[in-house]
Biopython code that builds the backbone (N, CA, C, O; Angstrom):
import numpy as np
from Bio.PDB.StructureBuilder import StructureBuilder

atoms = [
    (1, "MET", "N", (-8.382, -52.603, 44.120)),
    (1, "MET", "CA", (-7.892, -51.491, 44.910)),
    (1, "MET", "C", (-6.389, -51.568, 45.063)),
    (1, "MET", "O", (-5.713, -50.540, 45.046)),
    (2, "ALA", "N", (-5.853, -52.774, 45.213)),
    (2, "ALA", "CA", (-4.413, -52.934, 45.366)),
    (2, "ALA", "C", (-3.673, -52.412, 44.147)),
    (2, "ALA", "O", (-2.577, -51.866, 44.279)),
    (3, "CYS", "N", (-4.259, -52.572, 42.945)),
    (3, "CYS", "CA", (-3.622, -52.066, 41.730)),
    (3, "CYS", "C", (-3.547, -50.547, 41.742)),
    (3, "CYS", "O", (-2.537, -49.970, 41.338)),
    (4, "VAL", "N", (-4.608, -49.897, 42.201)),
    (4, "VAL", "CA", (-4.624, -48.438, 42.268)),
    (4, "VAL", "C", (-3.563, -47.942, 43.233)),
    (4, "VAL", "O", (-2.824, -47.011, 42.918)),
    (5, "VAL", "N", (-3.483, -48.548, 44.391)),
    (5, "VAL", "CA", (-2.480, -48.161, 45.386)),
    (5, "VAL", "C", (-1.090, -48.419, 44.841)),
    (5, "VAL", "O", (-0.205, -47.575, 44.985)),
    (6, "ALA", "N", (-0.878, -49.579, 44.214)),
    (6, "ALA", "CA", (0.430, -49.906, 43.651)),
    (6, "ALA", "C", (0.830, -48.893, 42.589)),
    (6, "ALA", "O", (1.987, -48.478, 42.536)),
    (7, "GLY", "N", (-0.122, -48.487, 41.734)),
    (7, "GLY", "CA", (0.168, -47.484, 40.707)),
    (7, "GLY", "C", (0.581, -46.163, 41.311)),
    (7, "GLY", "O", (1.450, -45.476, 40.775)),
    (8, "GLY", "N", (-0.034, -45.803, 42.422)),
    (8, "GLY", "CA", (0.303, -44.549, 43.091)),
    (8, "GLY", "C", (1.677, -44.581, 43.731)),
    (8, "GLY", "O", (2.269, -43.538, 44.004)),
    (9, "VAL", "N", (2.180, -45.782, 43.968)),
    (9, "VAL", "CA", (3.503, -45.938, 44.566)),
    (9, "VAL", "C", (4.553, -46.185, 43.494)),
    (9, "VAL", "O", (5.672, -45.683, 43.600)),
    (10, "VAL", "N", (4.213, -46.948, 42.466)),
    (10, "VAL", "CA", (5.176, -47.351, 41.453)),
    (10, "VAL", "C", (5.691, -46.166, 40.639)),
    (10, "VAL", "O", (6.900, -46.043, 40.447)),
    (11, "LEU", "N", (4.814, -45.301, 40.162)),
    (11, "LEU", "CA", (5.274, -44.195, 39.325)),
    (11, "LEU", "C", (6.218, -43.245, 40.059)),
    (11, "LEU", "O", (7.273, -42.920, 39.514)),
    (12, "PRO", "N", (5.895, -42.789, 41.259)),
    (12, "PRO", "CA", (6.858, -41.950, 41.965)),
    (12, "PRO", "C", (8.157, -42.693, 42.271)),
    (12, "PRO", "O", (9.236, -42.104, 42.220)),
    (13, "ALA", "N", (8.057, -43.980, 42.588)),
    (13, "ALA", "CA", (9.257, -44.760, 42.872)),
    (13, "ALA", "C", (10.108, -44.899, 41.607)),
    (13, "ALA", "O", (11.334, -44.806, 41.676)),
    (14, "ALA", "N", (9.478, -45.117, 40.468)),
    (14, "ALA", "CA", (10.212, -45.226, 39.205)),
    (14, "ALA", "C", (10.924, -43.920, 38.886)),
    (14, "ALA", "O", (12.075, -43.924, 38.447)),
    (15, "ARG", "N", (10.249, -42.819, 39.104)),
    (15, "ARG", "CA", (10.870, -41.514, 38.858)),
    (15, "ARG", "C", (12.082, -41.332, 39.770)),
    (15, "ARG", "O", (13.114, -40.824, 39.331)),
    (16, "ALA", "N", (11.966, -41.742, 41.034)),
    (16, "ALA", "CA", (13.072, -41.609, 41.988)),
    (16, "ALA", "C", (14.231, -42.528, 41.615)),
    (16, "ALA", "O", (15.392, -42.123, 41.684)),
    (17, "LEU", "N", (13.921, -43.768, 41.218)),
    (17, "LEU", "CA", (14.975, -44.720, 40.878)),
    (17, "LEU", "C", (15.655, -44.399, 39.553)),
    (17, "LEU", "O", (16.879, -44.475, 39.444)),
    (18, "LEU", "N", (14.868, -44.043, 38.559)),
    (18, "LEU", "CA", (15.419, -43.757, 37.244)),
    (18, "LEU", "C", (16.011, -42.366, 37.140)),
    (18, "LEU", "O", (16.878, -42.110, 36.304)),
    (19, "GLY", "N", (15.549, -41.486, 37.975)),
    (19, "GLY", "CA", (15.965, -40.095, 37.875)),
    (19, "GLY", "C", (15.022, -39.355, 36.954)),
    (19, "GLY", "O", (14.384, -39.956, 36.090)),
    (20, "THR", "N", (14.937, -38.069, 37.136)),
    (20, "THR", "CA", (14.007, -37.254, 36.357)),
    (20, "THR", "C", (14.325, -37.309, 34.869)),
    (20, "THR", "O", (13.409, -37.358, 34.048)),
    (21, "LYS", "N", (15.618, -37.303, 34.501)),
    (21, "LYS", "CA", (15.991, -37.301, 33.092)),
    (21, "LYS", "C", (15.549, -38.592, 32.403)),
    (21, "LYS", "O", (14.979, -38.546, 31.313)),
    (22, "ALA", "N", (15.805, -39.738, 33.027)),
    (22, "ALA", "CA", (15.414, -41.018, 32.437)),
    (22, "ALA", "C", (13.901, -41.132, 32.335)),
    (22, "ALA", "O", (13.386, -41.642, 31.340)),
    (23, "PHE", "N", (13.185, -40.666, 33.346)),
    (23, "PHE", "CA", (11.726, -40.717, 33.324)),
    (23, "PHE", "C", (11.205, -39.811, 32.209)),
    (23, "PHE", "O", (10.258, -40.176, 31.512)),
    (24, "ALA", "N", (11.808, -38.638, 32.034)),
    (24, "ALA", "CA", (11.401, -37.715, 30.973)),
    (24, "ALA", "C", (11.634, -38.344, 29.608)),
    (24, "ALA", "O", (10.828, -38.150, 28.698)),
    (25, "GLN", "N", (12.734, -39.105, 29.443)),
    (25, "GLN", "CA", (12.979, -39.768, 28.171)),
    (25, "GLN", "C", (11.884, -40.788, 27.885)),
    (25, "GLN", "O", (11.467, -40.941, 26.737)),
    (26, "ALA", "N", (11.412, -41.486, 28.918)),
    (26, "ALA", "CA", (10.317, -42.440, 28.737)),
    (26, "ALA", "C", (9.059, -41.710, 28.285)),
    (26, "ALA", "O", (8.323, -42.216, 27.438)),
    (27, "GLU", "N", (8.805, -40.526, 28.839)),
    (27, "GLU", "CA", (7.641, -39.739, 28.437)),
    (27, "GLU", "C", (7.765, -39.300, 26.980)),
    (27, "GLU", "O", (6.760, -39.195, 26.277)),
    (28, "ASP", "N", (8.997, -39.041, 26.520)),
    (28, "ASP", "CA", (9.221, -38.604, 25.149)),
    (28, "ASP", "C", (8.868, -39.671, 24.122)),
    (28, "ASP", "O", (8.651, -39.354, 22.952)),
    (29, "THR", "N", (8.807, -40.930, 24.543)),
    (29, "THR", "CA", (8.474, -42.000, 23.605)),
    (29, "THR", "C", (6.964, -42.149, 23.437)),
    (29, "THR", "O", (6.507, -42.865, 22.546)),
    (30, "MET", "N", (6.192, -41.481, 24.285)),
    (30, "MET", "CA", (4.730, -41.549, 24.150)),
    (30, "MET", "C", (4.326, -40.827, 22.864)),
    (30, "MET", "O", (4.913, -39.803, 22.513)),
    (31, "PRO", "N", (3.329, -41.356, 22.167)),
    (31, "PRO", "CA", (2.877, -40.693, 20.935)),
    (31, "PRO", "C", (2.183, -39.359, 21.236)),
    (31, "PRO", "O", (1.630, -39.144, 22.314)),
    (32, "LYS", "N", (2.237, -38.494, 20.256)),
    (32, "LYS", "CA", (1.524, -37.214, 20.355)),
    (32, "LYS", "C", (0.039, -37.469, 20.110)),
    (32, "LYS", "O", (-0.329, -38.300, 19.279)),
    (33, "LEU", "N", (-0.797, -36.753, 20.834)),
    (33, "LEU", "CA", (-2.240, -36.863, 20.646)),
    (33, "LEU", "C", (-2.596, -36.289, 19.276)),
    (33, "LEU", "O", (-2.214, -35.167, 18.943)),
    (34, "GLU", "N", (-3.318, -37.054, 18.506)),
    (34, "GLU", "CA", (-3.749, -36.613, 17.184)),
    (34, "GLU", "C", (-5.157, -36.033, 17.268)),
    (34, "GLU", "O", (-5.959, -36.450, 18.104)),
    (35, "HIS", "N", (-5.448, -35.078, 16.407)),
    (35, "HIS", "CA", (-6.789, -34.486, 16.379)),
    (35, "HIS", "C", (-7.848, -35.537, 16.057)),
    (35, "HIS", "O", (-9.009, -35.386, 16.436)),
    (36, "SER", "N", (-7.454, -36.593, 15.363)),
    (36, "SER", "CA", (-8.396, -37.640, 14.965)),
    (36, "SER", "C", (-8.721, -38.620, 16.102)),
    (36, "SER", "O", (-9.645, -39.424, 15.973)),
    (37, "ASP", "N", (-7.984, -38.564, 17.196)),
    (37, "ASP", "CA", (-8.225, -39.441, 18.346)),
    (37, "ASP", "C", (-9.639, -39.175, 18.875)),
    (37, "ASP", "O", (-10.030, -38.016, 19.021)),
    (38, "PRO", "N", (-10.412, -40.230, 19.164)),
    (38, "PRO", "CA", (-11.785, -40.030, 19.654)),
    (38, "PRO", "C", (-11.873, -39.163, 20.913)),
    (38, "PRO", "O", (-12.786, -38.346, 21.034)),
    (39, "ALA", "N", (-10.942, -39.328, 21.843)),
    (39, "ALA", "CA", (-10.959, -38.503, 23.062)),
    (39, "ALA", "C", (-10.648, -37.050, 22.728)),
    (39, "ALA", "O", (-11.241, -36.139, 23.305)),
    (40, "ALA", "N", (-9.726, -36.831, 21.804)),
    (40, "ALA", "CA", (-9.388, -35.468, 21.378)),
    (40, "ALA", "C", (-10.602, -34.798, 20.729)),
    (40, "ALA", "O", (-10.902, -33.636, 21.002)),
    (41, "LYS", "N", (-11.285, -35.536, 19.881)),
    (41, "LYS", "CA", (-12.490, -35.005, 19.229)),
    (41, "LYS", "C", (-13.569, -34.675, 20.256)),
    (41, "LYS", "O", (-14.206, -33.623, 20.186)),
    (42, "ALA", "N", (-13.767, -35.583, 21.210)),
    (42, "ALA", "CA", (-14.821, -35.398, 22.217)),
    (42, "ALA", "C", (-14.588, -34.154, 23.064)),
    (42, "ALA", "O", (-15.541, -33.519, 23.515)),
    (43, "LEU", "N", (-13.305, -33.801, 23.283)),
    (43, "LEU", "CA", (-12.980, -32.648, 24.132)),
    (43, "LEU", "C", (-12.476, -31.453, 23.321)),
    (43, "LEU", "O", (-11.894, -30.521, 23.876)),
    (44, "SER", "N", (-12.702, -31.486, 22.013)),
    (44, "SER", "CA", (-12.327, -30.383, 21.114)),
    (44, "SER", "C", (-10.857, -30.010, 21.231)),
    (44, "SER", "O", (-10.511, -28.831, 21.149)),
    (45, "TYR", "N", (-9.969, -31.017, 21.426)),
    (45, "TYR", "CA", (-8.540, -30.743, 21.565)),
    (45, "TYR", "C", (-7.962, -30.191, 20.266)),
    (45, "TYR", "O", (-8.312, -30.639, 19.174)),
    (46, "THR", "N", (-7.081, -29.223, 20.403)),
    (46, "THR", "CA", (-6.329, -28.688, 19.280)),
    (46, "THR", "C", (-4.899, -28.417, 19.730)),
    (46, "THR", "O", (-4.668, -28.053, 20.882)),
    (47, "HIS", "N", (-3.942, -28.594, 18.825)),
    (47, "HIS", "CA", (-2.530, -28.333, 19.132)),
    (47, "HIS", "C", (-2.262, -26.836, 19.286)),
    (47, "HIS", "O", (-1.257, -26.444, 19.879)),
    (48, "ASP", "N", (-3.142, -26.011, 18.765)),
    (48, "ASP", "CA", (-2.961, -24.557, 18.763)),
    (48, "ASP", "C", (-4.206, -23.894, 19.347)),
    (48, "ASP", "O", (-5.263, -23.870, 18.715)),
    (49, "ALA", "N", (-4.071, -23.360, 20.552)),
    (49, "ALA", "CA", (-5.219, -22.743, 21.238)),
    (49, "ALA", "C", (-5.832, -21.611, 20.423)),
    (49, "ALA", "O", (-7.012, -21.301, 20.587)),
    (50, "GLY", "N", (-5.051, -20.993, 19.552)),
    (50, "GLY", "CA", (-5.585, -19.923, 18.708)),
    (50, "GLY", "C", (-6.701, -20.390, 17.795)),
    (50, "GLY", "O", (-7.544, -19.594, 17.381)),
    (51, "THR", "N", (-6.710, -21.667, 17.482)),
    (51, "THR", "CA", (-7.771, -22.198, 16.621)),
    (51, "THR", "C", (-9.022, -22.557, 17.417)),
    (51, "THR", "O", (-10.044, -22.913, 16.830)),
    (52, "ALA", "N", (-8.955, -22.467, 18.742)),
    (52, "ALA", "CA", (-10.100, -22.794, 19.595)),
    (52, "ALA", "C", (-11.010, -21.589, 19.826)),
    (52, "ALA", "O", (-12.029, -21.711, 20.507)),
    (53, "LYS", "N", (-10.669, -20.458, 19.284)),
    (53, "LYS", "CA", (-11.448, -19.226, 19.513)),
    (53, "LYS", "C", (-12.912, -19.360, 19.106)),
    (53, "LYS", "O", (-13.778, -18.664, 19.635)),
    (54, "GLU", "N", (-13.179, -20.258, 18.166)),
    (54, "GLU", "CA", (-14.557, -20.484, 17.712)),
    (54, "GLU", "C", (-15.371, -21.263, 18.740)),
    (54, "GLU", "O", (-16.602, -21.236, 18.715)),
    (55, "ASN", "N", (-14.681, -21.959, 19.646)),
    (55, "ASN", "CA", (-15.359, -22.791, 20.638)),
    (55, "ASN", "C", (-15.896, -21.908, 21.761)),
    (55, "ASN", "O", (-15.126, -21.139, 22.337)),
    (56, "PRO", "N", (-17.179, -21.986, 22.092)),
    (56, "PRO", "CA", (-17.754, -21.130, 23.135)),
    (56, "PRO", "C", (-17.157, -21.366, 24.530)),
    (56, "PRO", "O", (-17.265, -20.503, 25.400)),
    (57, "ALA", "N", (-16.533, -22.522, 24.745)),
    (57, "ALA", "CA", (-15.930, -22.810, 26.054)),
    (57, "ALA", "C", (-14.549, -22.172, 26.212)),
    (57, "ALA", "O", (-14.050, -22.063, 27.332)),
    (58, "TRP", "N", (-13.929, -21.753, 25.119)),
    (58, "TRP", "CA", (-12.584, -21.177, 25.146)),
    (58, "TRP", "C", (-12.626, -19.746, 25.681)),
    (58, "TRP", "O", (-13.581, -19.011, 25.427)),
    (59, "ALA", "N", (-11.586, -19.353, 26.425)),
    (59, "ALA", "CA", (-11.447, -17.979, 26.903)),
    (59, "ALA", "C", (-10.021, -17.506, 26.637)),
    (59, "ALA", "O", (-9.092, -18.314, 26.625)),
    (60, "GLU", "N", (-9.849, -16.241, 26.431)),
    (60, "GLU", "CA", (-8.544, -15.643, 26.146)),
    (60, "GLU", "C", (-7.499, -16.088, 27.173)),
    (60, "GLU", "O", (-7.754, -16.073, 28.377)),
    (61, "GLY", "N", (-6.335, -16.478, 26.686)),
    (61, "GLY", "CA", (-5.234, -16.861, 27.562)),
    (61, "GLY", "C", (-5.221, -18.319, 27.988)),
    (61, "GLY", "O", (-4.266, -18.762, 28.626)),
    (62, "GLU", "N", (-6.251, -19.068, 27.654)),
    (62, "GLU", "CA", (-6.310, -20.476, 28.036)),
    (62, "GLU", "C", (-5.476, -21.314, 27.081)),
    (62, "GLU", "O", (-5.748, -21.360, 25.882)),
    (63, "ILE", "N", (-4.454, -21.977, 27.622)),
    (63, "ILE", "CA", (-3.644, -22.921, 26.870)),
    (63, "ILE", "C", (-3.296, -24.092, 27.786)),
    (63, "ILE", "O", (-3.425, -23.994, 29.007)),
    (64, "CYS", "N", (-2.865, -25.173, 27.201)),
    (64, "CYS", "CA", (-2.554, -26.375, 27.982)),
    (64, "CYS", "C", (-1.454, -26.131, 29.016)),
    (64, "CYS", "O", (-1.499, -26.714, 30.100)),
    (65, "SER", "N", (-0.478, -25.293, 28.712)),
    (65, "SER", "CA", (0.636, -25.104, 29.645)),
    (65, "SER", "C", (0.219, -24.460, 30.958)),
    (65, "SER", "O", (0.949, -24.560, 31.944)),
    (66, "ASN", "N", (-0.941, -23.796, 30.998)),
    (66, "ASN", "CA", (-1.403, -23.227, 32.269)),
    (66, "ASN", "C", (-2.647, -23.960, 32.794)),
    (66, "ASN", "O", (-3.493, -23.387, 33.481)),
    (67, "CYS", "N", (-2.719, -25.258, 32.438)),
    (67, "CYS", "CA", (-3.814, -26.123, 32.886)),
    (67, "CYS", "C", (-3.336, -27.029, 34.019)),
    (67, "CYS", "O", (-2.179, -27.447, 34.043)),
    (68, "LEU", "N", (-4.208, -27.320, 34.927)),
    (68, "LEU", "CA", (-3.933, -28.189, 36.064)),
    (68, "LEU", "C", (-3.565, -29.610, 35.640)),
    (68, "LEU", "O", (-2.823, -30.284, 36.354)),
    (69, "HIS", "N", (-4.056, -30.074, 34.516)),
    (69, "HIS", "CA", (-3.875, -31.461, 34.090)),
    (69, "HIS", "C", (-2.549, -31.748, 33.393)),
    (69, "HIS", "O", (-2.167, -32.912, 33.274)),
    (70, "ILE", "N", (-1.842, -30.728, 32.931)),
    (70, "ILE", "CA", (-0.597, -30.965, 32.197)),
    (70, "ILE", "C", (0.481, -31.466, 33.143)),
    (70, "ILE", "O", (0.541, -31.074, 34.308)),
    (71, "GLN", "N", (1.323, -32.331, 32.623)),
    (71, "GLN", "CA", (2.410, -32.921, 33.404)),
    (71, "GLN", "C", (3.718, -32.669, 32.667)),
    (71, "GLN", "O", (3.744, -31.965, 31.657)),
    (72, "GLY", "N", (4.795, -33.240, 33.170)),
    (72, "GLY", "CA", (6.084, -33.092, 32.501)),
    (72, "GLY", "C", (6.784, -31.820, 32.913)),
    (72, "GLY", "O", (6.335, -31.102, 33.807)),
    (73, "GLY", "N", (7.892, -31.551, 32.246)),
    (73, "GLY", "CA", (8.734, -30.408, 32.596)),
    (73, "GLY", "C", (8.255, -29.093, 32.026)),
    (73, "GLY", "O", (7.832, -29.008, 30.873)),
    (74, "GLU", "N", (8.329, -28.082, 32.847)),
    (74, "GLU", "CA", (7.961, -26.722, 32.420)),
    (74, "GLU", "C", (8.826, -26.329, 31.223)),
    (74, "GLU", "O", (10.035, -26.560, 31.222)),
    (75, "GLY", "N", (8.209, -25.743, 30.220)),
    (75, "GLY", "CA", (8.930, -25.291, 29.039)),
    (75, "GLY", "C", (9.002, -26.308, 27.909)),
    (75, "GLY", "O", (9.412, -25.960, 26.802)),
    (76, "GLU", "N", (8.613, -27.558, 28.160)),
    (76, "GLU", "CA", (8.605, -28.559, 27.103)),
    (76, "GLU", "C", (7.390, -28.328, 26.209)),
    (76, "GLU", "O", (6.306, -28.008, 26.697)),
    (77, "THR", "N", (7.574, -28.490, 24.906)),
    (77, "THR", "CA", (6.477, -28.266, 23.965)),
    (77, "THR", "C", (5.447, -29.380, 24.011)),
    (77, "THR", "O", (4.249, -29.102, 24.063)),
    (78, "TRP", "N", (5.881, -30.641, 23.994)),
    (78, "TRP", "CA", (4.979, -31.797, 24.017)),
    (78, "TRP", "C", (5.104, -32.474, 25.363)),
    (78, "TRP", "O", (6.177, -32.950, 25.732)),
    (79, "ARG", "N", (3.986, -32.516, 26.110)),
    (79, "ARG", "CA", (4.006, -33.013, 27.482)),
    (79, "ARG", "C", (2.836, -33.962, 27.739)),
    (79, "ARG", "O", (1.802, -33.869, 27.079)),
    (80, "PRO", "N", (3.000, -34.883, 28.707)),
    (80, "PRO", "CA", (1.886, -35.749, 29.094)),
    (80, "PRO", "C", (0.750, -34.938, 29.719)),
    (80, "PRO", "O", (0.955, -33.837, 30.229)),
    (81, "CYS", "N", (-0.438, -35.506, 29.666)),
    (81, "CYS", "CA", (-1.616, -34.854, 30.230)),
    (81, "CYS", "C", (-2.475, -35.908, 30.930)),
    (81, "CYS", "O", (-2.683, -36.998, 30.396)),
    (82, "ALA", "N", (-2.963, -35.588, 32.102)),
    (82, "ALA", "CA", (-3.799, -36.522, 32.859)),
    (82, "ALA", "C", (-5.113, -36.835, 32.140)),
    (82, "ALA", "O", (-5.700, -37.892, 32.372)),
    (83, "ILE", "N", (-5.573, -35.958, 31.293)),
    (83, "ILE", "CA", (-6.826, -36.168, 30.569)),
    (83, "ILE", "C", (-6.657, -37.173, 29.435)),
    (83, "ILE", "O", (-7.593, -37.899, 29.101)),
    (84, "PHE", "N", (-5.471, -37.215, 28.845)),
    (84, "PHE", "CA", (-5.185, -38.105, 27.715)),
    (84, "PHE", "C", (-4.035, -39.044, 28.076)),
    (84, "PHE", "O", (-2.924, -38.860, 27.578)),
    (85, "PRO", "N", (-4.268, -40.046, 28.927)),
    (85, "PRO", "CA", (-3.199, -40.930, 29.388)),
    (85, "PRO", "C", (-2.471, -41.626, 28.236)),
    (85, "PRO", "O", (-3.089, -42.091, 27.278)),
    (86, "GLY", "N", (-1.151, -41.686, 28.354)),
    (86, "GLY", "CA", (-0.339, -42.366, 27.352)),
    (86, "GLY", "C", (-0.065, -41.558, 26.106)),
    (86, "GLY", "O", (0.574, -42.050, 25.177)),
    (87, "LYS", "N", (-0.538, -40.319, 26.069)),
    (87, "LYS", "CA", (-0.326, -39.441, 24.912)),
    (87, "LYS", "C", (0.291, -38.128, 25.397)),
    (87, "LYS", "O", (0.147, -37.753, 26.561)),
    (88, "ARG", "N", (0.972, -37.445, 24.492)),
    (88, "ARG", "CA", (1.510, -36.121, 24.804)),
    (88, "ARG", "C", (0.688, -35.071, 24.062)),
    (88, "ARG", "O", (0.258, -35.281, 22.928)),
    (89, "ILE", "N", (0.484, -33.955, 24.718)),
    (89, "ILE", "CA", (-0.273, -32.855, 24.124)),
    (89, "ILE", "C", (0.664, -31.663, 23.934)),
    (89, "ILE", "O", (1.721, -31.593, 24.561)),
    (90, "ASN", "N", (0.276, -30.741, 23.079)),
    (90, "ASN", "CA", (1.077, -29.547, 22.848)),
    (90, "ASN", "C", (0.792, -28.532, 23.943)),
    (90, "ASN", "O", (-0.368, -28.240, 24.234)),
    (91, "ALA", "N", (1.834, -27.997, 24.548)),
    (91, "ALA", "CA", (1.676, -27.023, 25.634)),
    (91, "ALA", "C", (0.928, -25.772, 25.166)),
    (91, "ALA", "O", (0.342, -25.060, 25.982)),
    (92, "ASP", "N", (0.944, -25.501, 23.862)),
    (92, "ASP", "CA", (0.226, -24.348, 23.306)),
    (92, "ASP", "C", (-1.169, -24.718, 22.837)),
    (92, "ASP", "O", (-1.853, -23.905, 22.215)),
    (93, "GLY", "N", (-1.596, -25.940, 23.130)),
    (93, "GLY", "CA", (-2.904, -26.417, 22.700)),
    (93, "GLY", "C", (-4.007, -26.029, 23.673)),
    (93, "GLY", "O", (-3.808, -25.217, 24.577)),
    (94, "TRP", "N", (-5.174, -26.629, 23.465)),
    (94, "TRP", "CA", (-6.344, -26.366, 24.310)),
    (94, "TRP", "C", (-7.340, -27.512, 24.155)),
    (94, "TRP", "O", (-7.425, -28.126, 23.091)),
    (95, "CYS", "N", (-8.089, -27.796, 25.208)),
    (95, "CYS", "CA", (-9.236, -28.706, 25.127)),
    (95, "CYS", "C", (-10.298, -28.216, 26.127)),
    (95, "CYS", "O", (-10.014, -27.405, 27.009)),
    (96, "SER", "N", (-11.501, -28.720, 25.969)),
    (96, "SER", "CA", (-12.617, -28.252, 26.791)),
    (96, "SER", "C", (-12.549, -28.761, 28.228)),
    (96, "SER", "O", (-13.346, -28.332, 29.062)),
    (97, "ALA", "N", (-11.609, -29.673, 28.542)),
    (97, "ALA", "CA", (-11.456, -30.163, 29.921)),
    (97, "ALA", "C", (-10.463, -29.305, 30.706)),
    (97, "ALA", "O", (-10.145, -29.625, 31.852)),
    (98, "ARG", "N", (-9.981, -28.240, 30.115)),
    (98, "ARG", "CA", (-8.973, -27.381, 30.744)),
    (98, "ARG", "C", (-9.480, -26.815, 32.071)),
    (98, "ARG", "O", (-10.622, -26.371, 32.191)),
    (99, "VAL", "N", (-8.575, -26.849, 33.071)),
    (99, "VAL", "CA", (-8.839, -26.287, 34.398)),
    (99, "VAL", "C", (-7.633, -25.425, 34.750)),
    (99, "VAL", "O", (-6.497, -25.891, 34.669)),
    (100, "ALA", "N", (-7.861, -24.201, 35.132)),
    (100, "ALA", "CA", (-6.752, -23.299, 35.464)),
    (100, "ALA", "C", (-5.960, -23.806, 36.666)),
    (100, "ALA", "O", (-6.533, -24.325, 37.625)),
    (101, "LYS", "N", (-4.644, -23.652, 36.605)),
    (101, "LYS", "CA", (-3.790, -24.014, 37.742)),
    (101, "LYS", "C", (-4.050, -23.044, 38.872)),
    (101, "LYS", "O", (-4.369, -21.873, 38.670)),
    (102, "GLY", "N", (-3.903, -23.573, 40.057)),
    (102, "GLY", "CA", (-3.835, -22.804, 41.245)),
    (102, "GLY", "C", (-4.887, -22.058, 41.822)),
    (102, "GLY", "O", (-4.699, -21.429, 42.863)),
]
sb = StructureBuilder()
sb.init_structure("model")
sb.init_model(0)
sb.init_chain("A")
sb.init_seg("    ")
for serial, (resi, resn, name, xyz) in enumerate(atoms, 1):
    if name == "N":
        sb.init_residue(resn, " ", resi, " ")
    sb.init_atom(name, np.array(xyz, "f"), 0.0, 1.0, " ", f" {name:<3s}", serial, name[0])
structure = sb.get_structure()
């Protein structure tokens, strides 16, 4: 439990100490999620939501950039995602774990 609490404190503290720009640079070093990744396959992830139209779970207008799980700066093409820790996803992509913001 102490590790979970520490993680919840360390990341915001690191962002505050390093500054948003330095933290964003660290995020930029994360690898992009590949379609071949087992988690990507399991959740039907694609870099281009237009190719998800065949998936029965997909709905018009659904893309990663308007998902609750996406992180990082608004307008960035490749951003971290809570569903795929340690990887960056395409903001124009889609996966079956998508949840609408707000």
